[in-house]
VMD Tcl script that draws the C-alpha trace (Angstrom):
set ca {
  {0.02 0.23 -0.18}
  {1.31 3.70 -0.77}
  {1.29 6.04 2.32}
  {-1.58 8.13 3.05}
  {-0.69 12.17 3.49}
  {-2.67 14.75 5.43}
  {-1.20 17.92 5.64}
  {-3.43 20.99 6.67}
  {-1.97 24.50 7.24}
  {-3.32 27.18 9.60}
  {-2.87 29.97 11.79}
  {-2.19 30.51 15.24}
  {-1.95 34.07 16.95}
  {1.06 33.44 19.03}
  {4.83 33.86 18.23}
  {6.77 31.26 16.73}
  {9.12 30.36 19.95}
  {6.04 30.46 22.20}
  {4.37 27.65 19.85}
  {7.62 25.70 19.70}
  {7.68 25.70 23.43}
  {4.34 23.97 23.52}
  {4.73 21.39 21.33}
  {8.36 20.40 22.53}
  {7.47 20.54 26.30}
  {7.19 16.81 26.94}
  {5.39 17.39 30.18}
  {2.54 19.39 28.08}
  {2.38 17.14 25.20}
  {-0.49 15.27 26.79}
  {-2.25 18.39 27.30}
  {-2.67 19.47 23.54}
  {-2.18 15.82 21.97}
  {-5.90 14.34 21.16}
  {-6.70 11.38 23.52}
  {-3.02 11.59 25.18}
  {-3.41 11.83 29.16}
  {0.60 12.23 29.74}
  {3.91 11.54 27.84}
  {6.95 9.75 29.70}
  {10.43 11.66 28.57}
  {12.20 14.63 30.10}
  {14.33 15.89 26.55}
  {13.46 16.19 22.99}
  {16.19 16.09 20.85}
  {16.47 13.91 18.43}
  {16.47 9.75 18.06}
  {14.84 10.42 21.98}
  {12.53 8.00 22.82}
  {9.50 9.23 25.05}
  {6.09 7.00 25.81}
  {2.70 8.51 25.60}
  {-0.28 7.10 27.72}
  {-3.63 6.89 25.46}
  {-6.03 5.50 28.14}
  {-4.98 1.83 28.85}
  {-3.08 2.07 25.79}
  {0.69 3.25 25.44}
  {2.84 4.24 22.16}
  {6.15 5.28 21.59}
  {7.28 8.35 19.73}
  {10.67 8.45 17.85}
  {11.90 12.22 17.50}
  {13.17 12.16 13.82}
  {13.03 15.41 12.94}
  {14.06 18.65 15.28}
  {15.20 22.25 14.24}
  {14.75 24.36 17.26}
  {12.16 27.28 16.76}
  {11.29 25.37 12.90}
  {10.10 21.78 12.84}
  {9.57 18.69 15.60}
  {8.30 15.33 14.07}
  {8.32 11.82 15.31}
  {7.72 8.28 14.69}
  {5.18 5.83 15.89}
  {5.95 2.79 17.32}
  {3.39 1.26 18.08}
  {-0.47 0.59 16.90}
  {0.46 2.77 14.42}
  {3.36 1.81 13.89}
  {5.90 3.54 11.23}
  {3.07 6.32 11.28}
  {4.79 9.82 11.60}
  {3.52 13.19 12.38}
  {5.42 16.73 11.37}
  {5.00 20.05 13.00}
  {6.53 22.74 10.96}
  {6.50 26.59 12.34}
  {6.47 29.92 10.39}
  {6.64 33.64 11.54}
  {3.84 35.12 9.84}
  {3.84 38.72 11.44}
  {2.57 38.44 14.82}
  {1.02 34.93 14.33}
  {2.96 31.83 14.00}
  {1.77 29.71 10.55}
  {1.76 25.78 11.40}
  {2.03 23.05 8.73}
  {0.93 19.54 10.84}
  {2.29 17.11 8.52}
  {0.67 13.12 9.23}
  {2.08 10.27 7.15}
  {0.59 7.04 7.46}
  {1.00 3.78 5.37}
  {-1.28 1.17 6.08}
  {-0.38 -2.38 6.38}
  {-3.59 -3.57 4.36}
  {-6.65 -2.89 2.30}
  {-8.59 -3.56 5.85}
  {-6.09 -1.15 7.42}
  {-6.90 1.20 5.29}
  {-10.63 1.11 5.08}
  {-10.90 1.06 8.79}
  {-8.39 4.38 9.05}
  {-11.01 6.01 7.24}
  {-13.86 4.43 8.81}
  {-13.79 4.56 12.21}
  {-13.96 8.21 13.88}
  {-11.31 7.87 16.43}
  {-8.54 7.42 13.56}
  {-10.13 10.71 11.73}
  {-7.19 12.63 10.41}
  {-9.12 15.81 10.02}
  {-10.83 15.59 13.21}
  {-7.45 14.85 15.19}
  {-5.57 17.81 13.47}
  {-8.52 20.00 15.00}
  {-8.46 19.01 18.10}
  {-5.03 19.18 17.82}
  {-5.26 22.74 17.05}
  {-8.14 23.74 19.57}
  {-6.16 22.07 22.26}
  {-2.87 24.32 21.19}
  {-4.54 27.71 21.24}
  {-6.39 27.07 24.04}
  {-2.93 26.13 26.12}
  {-1.42 29.41 24.28}
  {-4.66 31.33 25.63}
  {-5.51 32.50 22.37}
}
mol new
graphics top color blue
foreach p $ca { graphics top sphere $p radius 0.5 }
foreach p [lrange $ca 0 end-1] q [lrange $ca 1 end] { graphics top cylinder $p $q radius 0.2 }
display resetview
């Protein structure tokens, strides 16, 4: 199966540094990542592994992209093994342009269908909730 890529670009009315600090603080990831209760990990650096808790399920993320103030991304090792999430930040005046890209390679046709049909896997809704959470935490 070919990878499925979803890209969303939006604006957050906060500085790029403030948005980046929120995205890359392991103690705060559970506050903005939908369904995530907490993340275990003390620092963000390329190659770092973080454990995210989603109810009874845990997933490990490996940081694969880190350009301070600009980009942050991980690959997932868990239920969505190999799924990648990337954030790119660009200053846009007093606001920040945020690009969120999710790349997922379904293991089978059935996995692709489930990914399209089940609401908890609805990527548009997950990205929308992520942005809503970021806005709330940034106070904007």
